[in-house]
N, C-alpha and C positions, 0 to 999 in steps of 0.2 A: 504493500500500500504506500502511496505517496505521502510525503510529509510536507507540511507548510509551516513556516515561521513568520509570524507577524511581529515586526520590530517597532519599538519607540511609540506605541500608541497611547493616547490618553483614554483610559478605560473606565467606563461606567459598568461595573460588573453585574449589578443587580443580584449579587449573591446575598446570603443570609447576614453577612457582616456589612453589607452596603458599601463595599470598598470602591473607592475611586482612586485610581493610581496610574502612574505612567510606567509602562513596561511592555513585556513581550508575551506572546501566546504561541505555544507549540502545538501543532495539530498532527496527528498520525491517522491517516485515512479519514474517517468521518467523525473522529473524537478529539476533543481537547485533552491533551495529556499533561500540560504544564502551563501555569500562569505565574509570572514572576516579574520583578523589576528588571531583571536581565537574565536572558537565557543564552548560554553558549552552546550552540548546536549547529550542525550542518544539515540543512533541509533540502529537499528536492526543489522547493520553491520558497523564496523569501519575498515578503511584501514589506516595503518600508512605509510605515504609517506615521512618520514624524509629522506633527502638525494636524493629525487627523484624530477623530474621536471614534473609539471602538465600542460597539454596543451588541448585546444579543439581538438577533433579528426580531422584528415585530411579529406578533401572533394575533391574527384577526379571527375572531370567534363567531362571525356571521357574515357570509358572503354568498351571492348568487352569481356564479360565473356565467350561467346560461342567459342572464339578463343583460350582460354588458353591451350587447348589440342594441339594446333598447334605450340607451342613454339619450336623454332629451326628447323622448317620445311619450312621456307620461307625466308631464309636469303639472303642478298646481291642482292636485286632486287629493282627497282624503283616501284612506286605506282601501275601503271596500269598493269604491268607485274606481280607484286606481287599478285594483285587481280585475274587476269584472269587465271594465270597458277597455283597458289597454293591455295589461300584462298577460292575463290568461289567453286572450286571442293571439297575442304575439308568440307566447310559448307554444300554443297549439300549432302555429305555422312553422315552427322549427323543423329543420331536416338535419341529417347527420353532419353535413359539412358546416352548416351555420352554427351548430352547437360547438363544434371544434374551434371555429374562429372566434366565437363569442368568448369561449374559455381562454384561448390564447391572448386575445385582446385584454381581458381582465388580468391574466397572469403577468403579462408584460408590464402593465401599470402597477401591479402589486410589487413585483420585484424591483422595478425602477424606483419605487418609493420606500423600499426597505422592509417589506413584509416577506417573511420566509416560511410562515406556516399559516394555513387557513382552515377554518371549518366552513365547508361549502354545502349548499343545497341546490341540486340541479332541478330540471323539469322532469316530466313523466317519461319522455322518450329520449333515445339517443345518448344515454348517460355514458356509454362506452366511449363516445367521442370526447367527452370532457375528461375522462380518465386518461385517454391517450394524450391529450394536451398536458395534463398534469405530469404524466410520466416523462414526456419529452422535455418539458421546460425545467424540470429539476426542483420545482416547489414542493414543499411538504404539505400534504392535504388530508384532511378528514372529509369525506364526501359521500353522497349517496343520491339515488333518484328520489324525487319528490313523490309522495304517495297521496292519492286523492281518489276516493270512491263514493263521494257524497256531495250533494249540492245542486240545486236547480239552475244556478247561474254559471255553472262550469261548462266550458265548451265540450262537446261530445268527445273530442279526441283526447282530452285530458282526464275524462271521467272513466276510470278503470273499474273492473270488478274487484272485489276484495281479494279473491283468490289469485287473480293475475298480478295485482299489485304486490302482494306478499311474495309470490314465487319469483317475479322479476327482480325484486330486491335481493332475495337470497342468491339468485343466479349471478348478479353483479358482485355480490360479496364474495362468492366463491371464485370468481375470475380475478378480482382486483385486491382484495384485502391482504395487506402485508407485502405487496409488490414493491419493486424499486428500493430494495434494501430497507423495507419497512416504512418508506416515506408515504406510502398510500395506505390509508386506513378507511375501511368502510364504516358508514354511519347510516342507521335507519332514519328516514326523514319524512314522517307524516307532516303534511304542510301546516295545518292547524286544526283544532277541533271542528271548526266550521265545515271543513271539506273532508272529514274522515268519519266513517261509521265507528260505533263502539267495537264492532267485530274486528275492524282493521287495527284499532289502537290496542286491543287485547292481543291480537296476533303479533304486533310490533313488540309489545312487552315480553311476550314469551320468546320470540326470536332473538331479541337483544340479550336475554339471559342465556339462551342456548349457545349463541356465538360469542358472548362476552364483548359486545360492541356498544357504542354510544347511541343514544336517541336524541335527535336534534329537531326541534319544532318551534313554531311561533306561539307566544301566549301573552294575553293581556296587553296587546299593543294599542288597541283602540277601543273606546267606550262602546261604539256600535257593535264591534266584534263580541265584546263581553256580554252585552244585552242579548245578542243572538244565541250565544252559547247557553246562557241562563234559560232562555225561552225553550230551546230544544232539549237541553240535557238536565235542567233543573239545578245546576250548580255553576259557580264561577269556574273559569279555566283551570286554575291550579288545583282547586278542590276536586274538580272532576277528574283530572289526571291522577291525583292522589287516590281517589276512590277506585280507579282502575288498577292501581298498583304500579303506575308508571313513575311516580315521584321517588326516585332513587338517586344515588350519586352518579349514575350513568345518564341522567336526563339533563339536557342543556336547553334552556328556554331563552329564545331571542326576545328582546324588548322588555317585557315586564314593567310597562309604564304605569299601569293602573292595578296595583296590588292592594288588597286590604290587609289588615294586621294578621288575620287568620292565615291568609295565603303566605305572607312573609314568614310566619312561624313554620308552616309546612316546608317551605323552601329551606329554612335554616335547619330544622330538625331532621329532614330526610337527606340533607347533603346535596340538594339539587343545585346545579350551576346556572348562572345567568350571564347573558351577553348584552351589553349596552351599545345602542346604535344611535348616538345623539344626532348626527346629521340627518338620517332618515326620519327619526322621530320629529324633528323640527320641520322638515320639508313636507311631510305628510300631515302636519298639524296634529300629530298623535299625542304629544305632551312631553313631559320631562320625567324620566324615571328617577325614583328616590334612591339613587346609588349610594350616597353617604350613609343612609340608614341601613342598606343591605351590607355595606362594608363593616359598619359597627356590629352587625349581627354575625360577622365573620363568614358571610356568604362569598364564595369565589365568583368574582365578576370580571369578565373580559370585555374587550372593545371590538366592534366590527363596523365596517362601512355599510353593510347590507348590500343592496344591488345598485348598479349604476343608474337605473331610471328613477330611483327615489333618493338620490344623494347630491350630485351626480358624479362623484369622484370616489375612488377607492383608496385614497391617500390617508394613511394612519396619522400623519402629522396634523392634518385638518381635524380628524376625529379626536385626537388627544387634546388639542386646544379647546374644542367645543366641550369635551367632557369636563374640563376644568372650569371654563367660563360660565356655562349655563347654571351650574350649581351655586356659584358665587352670587348670582342675582337673587337666589332664593334663600341662601343660608349664610351669606357673609363671605368675606374675602379668603378666609382660611378653610372653607368647606372642602375644597379639593386642591391640594397643593401639587406642585409639579412632580415631586418624587412619587406620590401616591398614584398619579396618572401614568407615569412611565412604568411603574410596577404593574399596573393593570394591563398595559400594552405588551408586557414581556412575561414576567413570572405569573401574573394574574391569568393571562391567557393560557399559560402552560397548566395551571391548576384546573382551569375549566375543562381542559382536554385530558386531564389525568396524566399529563406528561411532565410534571414538575421535576422529576428525577432525570429527565432527558434533555429538555430545552428550557429556554427562558432566562438563563444567566450564563455568565462566562466563568466556568469552573471546570477543573479537571474531571474527566469522566463523562462530561456532557457532550451532546452532539455539537459539531462545529457549524452552527447556524449563526452567522455573524454579519454585521454590517459596519462599514466605515463611512463616517460623515466627514466631508470637507467643509469646515466652518470658517474658513478664511474669507469671509464676505462681509459687506457692509452691514447686513441685517443681523449678523451674529456677533458684532463687536460693540464695545470693547470686551476683550477676553480676559483682561487682567483680574485675577481673583473672582471671576464670574462663577455663579452657581451653575454647575454642569447640567443639572436637571432642568433648570429654567431655560438654559440655552436650547436644549433639545425640544422641550414641550412648547415653549412660548415664542421662540425665535426661529428655529430651524424649519426647513421645508423639504419637500421631496427632491428638489433640485440639488440639495446638498449631499444626497446619497452618492457615494463614489464607487464603492465596492460591496458586493454581496456574495457570501458563501453559504451554501446549504448542503448539509451532510458532508462538509469538507471540500465541496466542489465549487469552483468559481462559476457563478451564473451571471455576474456583472463585474466588469473591471474598468476603471477609469470612465465610468458612466456609460459604458458600452455593453448592451445586453449580449450575452454569449450563447444563450439557449433559445432565444425567441427572435425570429427574423422579422424585425420591425416593419420593413417595407412590404413584405408579403402579407403580414397580418393586417396592416392598415388597408391595403388594397382589397384583400379578400373579405374583410369586415364590411366594407362599403358594398361589395358585390352581394354579400349574404343578406344584408338588411334590405337592399333593393329587391332581391328575390322574395323575401318574406313579405314585404309590403305589397308586392304585386300579387302574391298568393292570397293575401288577405282581401285585397280589393276585388279579386276575381272570385272570392268565396270558396277558394280551394283549401 
């Protein structure tokens, strides 16, 4: 296995000691084997990081790669109208090639802005295409096909039978789970209670236990959604999921904007994980999740951009800044400090995924998922005795990401993507969305 030595970096380790130091990192294959102020070793590859800031790669815990093609096509709507009138019809129009390029377009943006791990939810069909893009690009991903077997407003092509949905998910799991040196992990993805029968959700519960994999779903994002669930199922989202036995440490809930105290207690007591999507929640006018309260209750909370058509960016820097600022307007200036937010974007995301022993910090034994920032720019100065967490969360941006390693492999160097062909992806993305829109207009 090849070795890599990163020299002279300003490191924000995000380890348990919260060390910030200038030094070196030695990587053997896909693992960090040494972190020290100075390492004397001969490596196959040496990266001089003098003047640069080294961080663990960002971990985004809610993404829809299949929706990246829809950027700018579903603006200024609330959640249920956004789904029914724009997103579901577009997802139904997807083909094998369009899912692949939608995924590649999203992955290119994610890597370019320093994200090395994602929790992704695909659409009903062509999920193999998304996994192929994930495998080729080198990103670390938890992903699965979306599952939908209920709802009168769902396009016919997205509305599966319960049996077909469960079997198709298992088939994908058996093809992809653990591939690419373990970078790819399958996740069961029932969309949300509104579009899933009780039979499907119970099936997901049983299969997740059988295969020991995560369950990723939306919950309590919008008050209209909650009212619909209460009307149909007789309980609020989280209480209903708990009633079915789904509320376990393997359940990851996206959004959780409108939780009552009973639901928060269920999440805390059962070890359920939460992913916060501030940009999406603001743009869809869903609300502001009570993240400080969840953190006080020691709930694991990560950060995600959600999908491109409800954000419209997949940039973790933007999400970190919003995560901090929106809470200050409600709870005061100290409600979400920069260190807390950066931890959510790294170790917090690792905890959500159950990967805290593998990723999320710069420590010996962990996966070499690392990013280098070039902060010698006007917007990040003065640097003299500057707080390193503040520089990253409040001042830095995606354009400052210089180098990205995932599993010890260089996927971006000197701001040049090495595993995603930018020109081809941009060209084919335009061709794909043109084809999808034409298919929609023709009623196909």
